Every structure is written in C-alpha cells, then in structure tokens.
C-alpha positions as CSV (number, residue, x, y, z in Angstrom):
1,X,74.2,52.6,-12.1
2,X,77.3,53.8,-14.0
3,X,77.5,54.4,-17.7
4,X,79.0,51.6,-19.8
5,X,77.9,52.5,-23.4
6,X,81.1,53.2,-25.3
7,X,83.7,53.1,-22.6
8,X,84.7,51.6,-19.3
9,X,82.4,52.1,-16.3
10,X,84.6,53.9,-13.8
11,X,82.4,56.3,-11.8
12,X,79.3,56.6,-9.7
13,X,77.7,60.0,-9.0
14,X,74.7,61.4,-7.2
15,X,72.2,62.4,-9.8
16,X,71.1,66.0,-9.6
17,X,68.3,67.7,-11.5
18,X,69.4,70.6,-13.6
19,X,73.0,71.7,-13.0
20,X,75.6,71.5,-15.7
21,X,78.6,69.4,-16.9
22,X,82.0,70.8,-17.7
23,X,83.8,68.8,-20.4
24,X,87.6,69.1,-19.7
25,X,89.8,68.6,-22.8
26,X,93.0,70.6,-23.4
27,X,92.5,72.6,-20.2
28,X,93.5,70.4,-17.3
29,X,93.3,72.9,-14.4
30,X,90.7,74.4,-12.2
31,X,92.3,77.9,-12.1
32,X,91.2,80.6,-14.6
33,X,89.2,78.0,-16.6
34,X,86.6,79.7,-18.9
35,X,84.2,76.8,-19.2
36,X,84.3,75.9,-15.5
37,X,83.8,79.6,-14.6
38,X,80.8,79.8,-16.9
39,X,79.2,76.7,-15.4
40,X,79.7,78.0,-11.9
41,X,78.1,81.4,-12.8
42,X,75.0,79.6,-14.2
43,X,74.6,78.0,-10.7
44,X,73.5,74.6,-9.6
45,X,75.7,71.6,-9.1
46,X,78.6,71.5,-11.6
47,X,79.8,68.0,-12.8
48,X,83.3,67.7,-14.2
49,X,84.3,65.1,-16.8
50,X,87.1,64.0,-19.1
51,X,87.1,61.5,-21.9
52,X,90.1,59.4,-22.9
53,X,88.9,59.6,-26.5
54,X,89.7,56.3,-28.3
55,X,89.5,58.1,-31.7
56,X,92.6,60.0,-30.6
57,X,94.3,57.3,-28.5
58,X,93.9,54.2,-30.5
59,X,96.4,55.1,-33.3
60,X,99.1,56.2,-30.7
61,X,102.1,54.0,-29.7
62,X,101.5,52.3,-26.4
63,X,104.4,54.1,-24.7
64,X,103.3,57.6,-25.7
65,X,104.7,60.1,-23.2
66,X,101.8,62.5,-23.8
67,X,99.2,60.0,-22.6
68,X,101.3,59.6,-19.4
69,X,101.5,63.4,-19.0
70,X,97.7,63.7,-19.4
71,X,97.0,60.9,-17.0
72,X,99.2,62.3,-14.2
73,X,97.7,65.8,-14.8
74,X,94.2,64.4,-14.5
75,X,95.0,62.8,-11.2
76,X,96.2,66.2,-9.9
77,X,93.1,67.9,-11.3
78,X,90.8,65.3,-9.7
79,X,92.5,65.9,-6.3
80,X,92.0,69.7,-6.7
81,X,88.3,69.3,-7.5
82,X,87.9,66.9,-4.6
83,X,89.2,69.5,-2.2
84,X,86.4,71.7,-3.5
85,X,83.8,69.0,-2.9
86,X,83.6,67.7,-6.4
87,X,85.7,65.3,-8.5
88,X,86.4,64.2,-12.0
89,X,84.4,61.6,-13.9
90,X,86.8,60.0,-16.4
91,X,85.6,57.9,-19.3
92,X,87.4,55.8,-21.9
93,X,85.6,55.6,-25.2
94,X,84.5,57.7,-28.1
95,X,83.8,61.2,-26.9
96,X,81.2,61.8,-29.5
97,X,79.1,59.0,-28.0
98,X,79.9,58.7,-24.4
99,X,79.9,62.4,-23.5
100,X,76.3,63.0,-24.6
101,X,75.3,59.8,-22.8
102,X,76.9,61.0,-19.6
103,X,75.1,64.4,-19.9
104,X,71.7,62.6,-20.2
105,X,72.5,60.3,-17.3
106,X,73.4,63.2,-15.1
107,X,70.3,65.1,-16.1
108,X,72.1,68.3,-16.8
109,X,70.6,71.2,-18.8
110,X,73.9,72.5,-20.2
111,X,77.3,71.2,-21.1
112,X,80.2,73.7,-21.1
113,X,83.5,73.2,-22.9
114,X,86.4,75.3,-24.2
115,X,86.5,75.6,-28.0
116,X,89.1,73.8,-30.0
117,X,90.2,75.2,-33.4
118,X,91.5,71.9,-35.0
119,X,89.3,70.7,-37.9
120,X,88.8,67.2,-36.6
121,X,87.9,68.4,-33.2
122,X,85.4,70.8,-34.7
123,X,83.8,67.9,-36.6
124,X,83.6,65.8,-33.5
125,X,82.3,68.7,-31.4
126,X,79.5,69.5,-33.9
127,X,78.3,65.9,-33.6
128,X,78.4,66.1,-29.8
129,X,76.3,69.3,-30.0
130,X,73.8,67.6,-32.3
131,X,73.4,64.6,-30.1
132,X,73.0,66.8,-27.0
133,X,70.4,68.9,-28.7
134,X,68.3,65.8,-29.4
135,X,68.1,65.4,-25.7
136,X,67.3,69.1,-25.1
137,X,70.7,69.8,-23.7
138,X,72.6,72.9,-24.7
139,X,76.3,72.9,-25.5
140,X,78.0,76.3,-24.7
141,X,81.4,77.1,-26.0
142,X,84.0,79.2,-24.2
143,X,87.3,80.7,-25.4
144,X,90.2,79.5,-23.3
145,X,93.2,78.2,-25.3
146,X,94.4,81.5,-26.6
147,X,94.3,85.2,-25.6
148,X,92.3,86.3,-28.6
149,X,90.4,83.9,-30.8
150,X,90.2,84.1,-34.6
151,X,86.9,85.9,-34.3
152,X,88.1,88.4,-31.7
153,X,90.9,89.9,-33.6
154,X,90.3,90.9,-37.3
155,X,91.6,93.5,-39.7
156,X,89.7,96.8,-40.2
157,X,88.1,95.1,-43.2
158,X,86.8,92.3,-41.0
159,X,89.2,89.7,-42.3
160,X,91.6,87.4,-40.6
161,X,95.2,88.5,-40.4
162,X,97.6,86.5,-42.6
163,X,100.8,88.4,-41.8
164,X,102.3,88.2,-38.4
165,X,103.7,91.7,-37.9
166,X,100.4,93.6,-38.2
167,X,98.7,90.9,-36.3
168,X,101.2,91.2,-33.5
169,X,100.7,95.0,-33.4
170,X,96.9,94.6,-33.2
171,X,97.2,91.9,-30.6
172,X,99.4,94.1,-28.4
173,X,97.2,97.1,-28.8
174,X,94.1,95.2,-27.9
175,X,95.8,93.5,-24.9
176,X,96.6,96.8,-23.3
177,X,93.3,98.5,-24.2
178,X,91.1,95.6,-23.1
179,X,93.1,92.8,-21.3
180,X,91.1,89.6,-21.0
181,X,90.0,89.1,-17.4
182,X,90.9,86.0,-15.3
183,X,87.9,83.7,-14.7
184,X,86.6,83.1,-11.2
185,X,85.9,79.4,-10.9
186,X,84.3,79.5,-7.4
187,X,81.0,77.6,-7.3
188,X,79.1,74.5,-6.2
189,X,80.6,71.3,-7.6
190,X,78.6,68.1,-7.7
191,X,79.9,65.6,-5.2
192,X,80.9,62.1,-6.3
193,X,79.9,59.1,-4.2
194,X,82.8,57.0,-5.7
195,X,85.0,57.6,-8.6
196,X,88.3,56.5,-9.9
197,X,90.6,57.3,-12.8
198,X,91.6,54.3,-14.8
199,X,95.3,53.4,-14.8
200,X,97.3,53.8,-17.9
201,X,97.4,50.0,-18.3
202,X,93.6,49.9,-18.1
203,X,93.3,52.2,-21.1
204,X,96.0,50.2,-22.9
205,X,99.1,52.3,-22.4
206,X,102.4,51.6,-20.7
207,X,103.5,53.3,-17.4
208,X,106.2,55.6,-18.7
209,X,107.9,58.7,-17.4
210,X,106.7,61.7,-19.5
211,X,110.0,63.4,-18.8
212,X,108.3,66.6,-17.6
213,X,106.7,67.3,-14.2
214,X,103.0,67.1,-15.1
215,X,99.9,69.0,-13.8
216,X,99.3,72.4,-12.4
217,X,102.0,72.0,-9.9
218,X,104.6,71.0,-12.5
219,X,103.6,74.0,-14.6
220,X,103.8,76.4,-11.7
221,X,107.3,75.2,-10.7
222,X,108.6,75.6,-14.2
223,X,107.1,79.2,-14.3
224,X,108.6,80.1,-11.0
225,X,112.0,78.8,-12.1
226,X,111.9,80.6,-15.4
227,X,110.5,84.0,-14.4
228,X,113.8,85.3,-12.9
229,X,115.4,84.4,-16.3
230,X,113.0,86.6,-18.3
231,X,115.4,89.6,-18.4
232,X,118.0,87.5,-20.2
233,X,115.5,85.6,-22.4
234,X,116.1,87.6,-25.6
235,X,119.8,87.0,-25.4
236,X,119.8,83.4,-24.3
237,X,116.7,81.8,-26.0
238,X,118.5,80.7,-29.2
239,X,121.3,78.7,-27.5
240,X,120.0,75.1,-26.9
241,X,122.7,74.3,-24.4
242,X,121.9,77.3,-22.2
243,X,118.5,76.3,-20.8
244,X,117.2,79.8,-21.5
245,X,113.7,78.9,-22.5
246,X,110.6,78.3,-20.3
247,X,109.8,74.7,-21.4
248,X,106.2,75.6,-20.7
249,X,104.9,74.6,-24.1
250,X,103.6,71.2,-23.0
251,X,101.7,72.8,-20.2
252,X,100.2,75.4,-22.6
253,X,99.3,72.5,-24.9
254,X,97.3,70.6,-22.3
255,X,96.2,73.6,-20.4
256,X,97.8,72.8,-17.0
257,X,98.6,76.5,-16.8
258,X,96.5,79.5,-17.8
259,X,97.7,81.5,-20.9
260,X,95.9,84.5,-19.5
261,X,97.6,84.3,-16.1
262,X,101.0,84.1,-17.8
263,X,100.3,87.1,-20.0
264,X,98.9,89.2,-17.1
265,X,102.1,88.6,-15.2
266,X,104.4,89.4,-18.1
267,X,102.7,92.3,-20.0
268,X,103.8,95.0,-17.6
269,X,107.3,93.8,-17.1
270,X,110.0,96.1,-18.5
271,X,112.8,94.9,-20.8
272,X,113.4,93.2,-24.1
273,X,113.3,89.7,-22.5
274,X,109.7,89.9,-21.4
275,X,108.7,91.5,-24.7
276,X,110.4,88.8,-26.7
277,X,108.8,86.0,-24.7
278,X,105.4,87.6,-25.0
279,X,105.9,87.7,-28.8
280,X,106.3,83.9,-28.7
281,X,102.9,83.6,-27.2
282,X,101.5,85.9,-29.9
283,X,102.9,83.5,-32.5
284,X,100.9,80.7,-30.8
285,X,97.7,82.8,-31.1
286,X,98.5,83.7,-34.7
287,X,98.8,80.1,-35.8
288,X,95.7,79.1,-33.9
289,X,93.6,81.8,-35.7
290,X,95.0,80.7,-39.0
291,X,93.7,77.2,-38.4
292,X,90.4,78.6,-37.3
293,X,89.9,80.4,-40.6
294,X,91.9,78.4,-43.1
295,X,91.5,74.6,-42.4
296,X,93.0,73.7,-45.7
297,X,96.4,74.1,-44.2
298,X,96.0,70.7,-42.4
299,X,96.7,68.9,-45.6
300,X,98.3,71.5,-47.9
301,X,100.2,74.7,-48.3
302,X,98.5,77.9,-47.2
303,X,99.8,79.4,-50.4
304,X,98.2,76.9,-52.7
305,X,100.6,77.4,-55.5
306,X,103.3,75.7,-53.4
307,X,101.4,72.5,-53.5
308,X,103.0,72.1,-56.9
309,X,106.5,71.9,-55.5
310,X,108.4,68.8,-56.8
311,X,109.7,67.1,-53.7
312,X,112.3,64.4,-53.6
313,X,111.1,60.9,-53.0
314,X,114.0,59.7,-50.8
315,X,113.1,57.2,-48.0
316,X,116.7,56.8,-47.1
317,X,117.2,60.5,-46.7
318,X,114.1,60.8,-44.6
319,X,115.2,58.0,-42.3
320,X,118.7,59.5,-41.9
321,X,117.1,62.8,-40.8
322,X,114.6,61.1,-38.5
323,X,117.3,59.1,-36.8
324,X,119.9,61.8,-36.5
325,X,122.5,60.5,-38.9
326,X,122.7,63.2,-41.6
327,X,126.4,63.9,-40.9
328,X,125.6,67.5,-39.8
329,X,126.2,67.5,-36.0
330,X,123.7,70.1,-34.8
331,X,120.9,68.6,-37.0
332,X,121.6,65.2,-35.7
333,X,121.8,66.3,-32.1
334,X,118.4,68.0,-32.4
335,X,116.8,64.9,-33.9
336,X,118.2,62.6,-31.3
337,X,117.1,65.0,-28.5
338,X,113.6,64.7,-29.9
339,X,113.6,60.9,-29.8
340,X,115.2,60.7,-26.4
341,X,113.2,63.4,-24.6
342,X,110.1,64.3,-26.6
343,X,111.4,67.9,-26.7
344,X,113.3,70.0,-29.2
345,X,114.5,73.6,-28.8
346,X,112.7,76.1,-31.0
347,X,115.8,77.3,-32.8
348,X,116.6,73.6,-33.6
349,X,113.0,73.0,-34.8
350,X,113.6,75.8,-37.4
351,X,117.0,74.4,-38.4
352,X,115.9,70.7,-38.7
353,X,112.8,71.7,-40.7
354,X,114.8,73.8,-43.0
355,X,117.3,71.0,-43.5
356,X,114.6,68.5,-44.4
357,X,112.9,70.7,-46.9
358,X,115.7,72.7,-48.3
359,X,118.8,70.5,-48.0
360,X,117.2,67.1,-48.5
361,X,114.3,68.5,-50.7
362,X,111.8,66.3,-48.8
363,X,108.1,67.3,-48.4
364,X,107.5,69.3,-45.2
365,X,104.4,67.2,-44.5
366,X,106.6,64.2,-43.8
367,X,108.6,66.2,-41.3
368,X,105.4,67.6,-39.7
369,X,104.2,64.1,-39.3
370,X,107.4,63.0,-37.6
371,X,107.2,65.9,-35.1
372,X,103.6,65.1,-34.4
373,X,104.6,61.6,-33.4
374,X,107.5,62.5,-31.1
375,X,106.9,66.0,-29.6
376,X,105.5,66.0,-26.1
377,X,104.2,69.5,-26.7
378,X,102.7,68.7,-30.1
379,X,100.0,71.2,-31.0
380,X,98.6,70.9,-34.5
381,X,98.3,74.6,-35.3
382,X,101.7,75.6,-34.0
383,X,103.4,72.5,-35.6
384,X,101.8,73.1,-38.9
385,X,102.6,76.8,-38.8
386,X,106.2,76.2,-37.9
387,X,106.7,73.7,-40.7
388,X,105.0,75.9,-43.3
389,X,107.2,78.8,-42.1
390,X,110.3,76.8,-42.6
391,X,109.2,75.4,-46.0
392,X,108.2,78.8,-47.2
393,X,104.7,77.6,-48.1
394,X,102.8,79.5,-45.3
395,X,101.2,82.8,-45.2
396,X,104.0,84.4,-43.2
397,X,106.9,82.3,-44.1
398,X,110.7,82.4,-44.2
399,X,111.4,83.8,-47.7
400,X,112.0,80.8,-50.1
401,X,115.5,82.0,-51.0
402,X,116.7,82.2,-47.4
403,X,118.1,78.7,-46.5
404,X,119.6,77.9,-43.1
405,X,123.2,76.8,-43.4
406,X,123.5,73.9,-40.9
407,X,127.2,74.6,-40.2
408,X,127.0,78.4,-39.6
409,X,123.9,77.9,-37.5
410,X,125.9,75.4,-35.4
411,X,128.8,77.7,-35.0
412,X,126.6,80.6,-34.0
413,X,124.2,78.9,-31.6
414,X,126.3,76.0,-30.1
415,X,129.8,77.6,-30.4
416,X,131.5,75.2,-28.0
417,X,129.6,72.2,-29.2
418,X,128.2,71.5,-25.8
419,X,124.8,70.6,-27.1
420,X,126.2,68.5,-29.9
421,X,128.4,66.5,-27.5
422,X,125.4,65.9,-25.2
423,X,123.3,64.2,-27.8
424,X,126.0,62.9,-30.3
425,X,128.4,61.3,-27.9
426,X,130.5,59.8,-30.6
427,X,131.7,63.3,-31.3
428,X,132.6,64.0,-27.7
429,X,136.4,63.9,-28.3
430,X,136.3,65.9,-31.6
431,X,138.1,69.3,-31.1
432,X,135.8,72.3,-30.9
433,X,137.3,73.7,-34.1
434,X,135.9,70.7,-36.0
435,X,132.8,69.9,-34.0
436,X,130.5,71.7,-36.4
437,X,131.9,70.1,-39.5
438,X,134.0,67.0,-38.5
439,X,134.5,65.9,-42.1
440,X,137.0,68.7,-42.4
441,X,139.4,66.9,-40.2
442,X,142.4,65.3,-42.0
443,X,143.0,61.6,-41.5
444,X,145.8,62.5,-39.1
445,X,143.6,64.8,-37.1
446,X,140.9,62.1,-36.8
447,X,143.4,60.1,-34.7
448,X,141.5,56.8,-34.9
449,X,138.1,58.4,-35.2
450,X,136.8,57.6,-38.6
451,X,134.5,60.0,-40.4
452,X,132.3,57.8,-42.5
453,X,132.7,54.9,-40.0
454,X,132.1,56.2,-36.5
455,X,130.1,59.2,-37.7
456,X,128.5,59.6,-41.1
457,X,129.8,61.9,-43.9
458,X,127.3,64.7,-44.8
459,X,124.4,63.2,-46.6
460,X,124.3,66.1,-49.0
461,X,126.6,69.0,-49.9
462,X,124.8,72.1,-48.5
463,X,126.0,74.4,-51.3
464,X,124.8,72.0,-54.0
465,X,121.5,71.3,-52.2
466,X,121.0,75.1,-51.9
467,X,121.2,75.6,-55.6
468,X,118.8,72.7,-56.2
469,X,116.3,74.3,-53.8
470,X,116.5,77.7,-55.4
471,X,115.7,76.0,-58.7
472,X,112.8,74.1,-57.1
473,X,111.2,77.1,-55.7
474,X,112.2,79.3,-58.7
475,X,110.1,77.0,-60.9
476,X,107.0,77.8,-58.8
477,X,107.8,81.5,-59.0
478,X,108.2,81.3,-62.8
479,X,105.2,79.0,-63.3
480,X,107.2,76.2,-64.7
481,X,106.9,73.7,-61.9
482,X,105.9,70.2,-63.2
483,X,106.8,71.0,-66.8
484,X,109.3,69.1,-68.8
C-alpha cells in the first residue's frame, strides 16, 4: 500500500528487510554519486527516492523553468536506474515529513544523502535526521556537491579561509596531492513493482521549456561541445556574444554532471584556458565553504560593518534595472537576457550587480533576490557570494572604490554591439560608434530614432553616481555612516 501521508501517492515497491534508501536532492545522476556509492557499498537492496519538496516549490511561480529542468532530469535518472534493475520513488510533499515516513515504510536501516550547505537545508535535514532516529534509522551524510567541503580545507590554524587567493592555492595543492576519487555506484538496486513520476501539472506547475537540455545526457553534450574550446577559454570567456563559456552551471547546480569527473578531466590539461576554467570551479567551492562556516551571510554582509550602508530607497530605479530600461545598453541587454532565457553571462552578472549597487545605490540584497527568482542556475552560495563581491561587502570583494563603468565595460566586452543588438532590438540600427552610449548621438544622427522616446536616456549620470558611491562607502570607512 503506497504512502500518502504528506504527499501524493505515486509508487508501489516490494518491501525488503534491511537495505538502505538514497535520498536524491541536488545530485540528479547515477554516475560518481557519493551517497549512492556509499549505499551500494553497505550492501543489500538500495531504494532511490526524490521529494518534490513543497516548502521549496510552493512559493515559486507556476512557470518556473527550474522545476521543468528538474522534472525532465528526474525522468532521465529514473530511466537510468531502471536499466540497472531499480527505479526512482518520487514524492510530492514536505520532505521533512514524507522522507522519514518512506524510510519506515521501506523498512531500511540507513538513509544516505549528500550534504547541503544552505542554512535552511541544514535545518530541514536536522529534523529529518531526528525523525529517522526515533524509528532507529541512521542518516549518513556524504560530500558530493563540491571538490573539498568546508571541513576538508582549512588554514594551518584550523580556520576557514576567507580570502580567495590563499584558498585557491591550498585547493590546487591538495587536489594534486590527494585528488578525490570517483565513486563506484555499482550495486544491487531494489526493484519497483510499479512507479511513476508525477507530471508537472500534477504538482501544480506548467509544462514549460527550461531552455537548456536537461539531465545527464544534456550535461554530457554540453561538456563535449565545450571541451575543445578550453584552450581559448581565458581569451573568450568575458565576451558575452562569443559563446565562449561552458553553460554547465545549471547542471552543476542540480548535479546532473559530476564536479569530480569534470575536474579529473581538466586538472592535467595544459594551457591557461584549462587553468582559468578550473579557477571558476574553485570559486564555487570557496563560496560554498563560506556558507558552511558563516551562515549570517544569508541575510547580511559578511563584513558586518557594511550592514550600516545607507542605501537608496528607489522603487522606480529598481524596476528600471529589473526590466532592462536603465538607458545603459549592455546593462539592459543583460537584464533582458536574464528574463528571456533564465541565464546571464558571468561578466554581465558582475556588471549589472555593480550597476545596481554603485550606480543606482540600491541594496545588493534586492538584486540578489531578483537573480534568485530568474536564474536557471541559481545557487544560493554562489549568488550570494557574487553579489557581496560586487557590493564590496563580502570577505573577498571588489574594493569599494573600484566601480564598473557601464560604457567602458560595453566598449571592451561587446565592441561591435552584437550582444546588445540581440537583446535590445530597438538599438539594432544604431551605428556601432554610438551603440554603447546612444545618448551621445545628435538629433540629426538619431535620424528618426528618438533617445528618450524609443530608448530611455540614462537613468543616472555614471560620474555623479560614482562620487555618491564613494561618499557612501567612505562614510563606513570613516565611521560616520548614519550620522547627521
């Protein structure tokens, strides 16, 4: 008889004494999977489950691309497990309730799962562990999301790293001295008599195209396409029109590809391109270990003194930034790309974040929240770390007195305006010499195209905004913030 407790009854399984249960979460693959490998090593039939957790899903918009990506990836994972004689039990409910109930129903001795560093996930997981313990079931945590966890890589004083460069050196040193092995997931999977994955509509979401090929196969195709480009990565990665990045971030976010397998393939490749790409993966580990050790960054600045920054309360400015109508073409193109595709190039994430905080003077947390809503690859630790870097409030941040100039950034990284024209089509006929600052065209040069009518004038003067920002941050440095 299937479980109904806090979710939809969607499975039937042969009960087996002993055995174990693997709780899939941000790790939607059966290759090099730490928790699955640990369960298979323990022996006995291994059950596999995933929970569409309503605590996470209920606040989301009904057309959320990420849910569609997860759903399609689950279908592929289920097919892979079935080829091995098993299958995936998929529940829809509150994980903190229905996962322990499932474990009791299956009669397993142990639940295996890969650890999550996000504070709310830790709180939920502690409750799951407590409920399982009441039933005499152990919950065993494995490390899978990163190469080195916050506990595995510490300073010589036993403290977490808070500056990227020494962390990166230590990370690289440890990688080559003691590379993490790939996990063998061969083992006996518990067969399912009948099982089905609920449709998106059955869990309350619309059937939408995630915009990225999902699942293990989608990740593998992206990797195979990108790998030949690695030698040119360092030279091409900052140009959003060039397609010089891997676009694997969403697959790393949901674990449809193994971070260890990627690193094992790249670490011995020669050249600056492979080295630079590997460093991007180190940043991902760095931000994850910060979250693990310093959970206060969820709501506030890592450097607590910067919580005293006096931000502008400017709803109209925030809306203009969100909708891509600031009058700065590359900023607007980036923000429109985010809304249209769920993706934003990393160089543009830095630019748009700097623009919000240091040109518009708006609280970085509002920008972080907007990215969390729209990014297909949204990952709390990396999103938070990137925003605190741009806002100069983090532990390893862009210096507060360095402020991205949206025009010079545009001229440098989209010199022909190709990316701008793709996402701001009203500027498609603007000559390249004016594409980065169209307000500089004279009325005659506008030739029927009206700046301020067909495309907005700049919402702020960058030079004036820069001085205002220097004063804002200078007040923190001098200890006068909030006075007067």
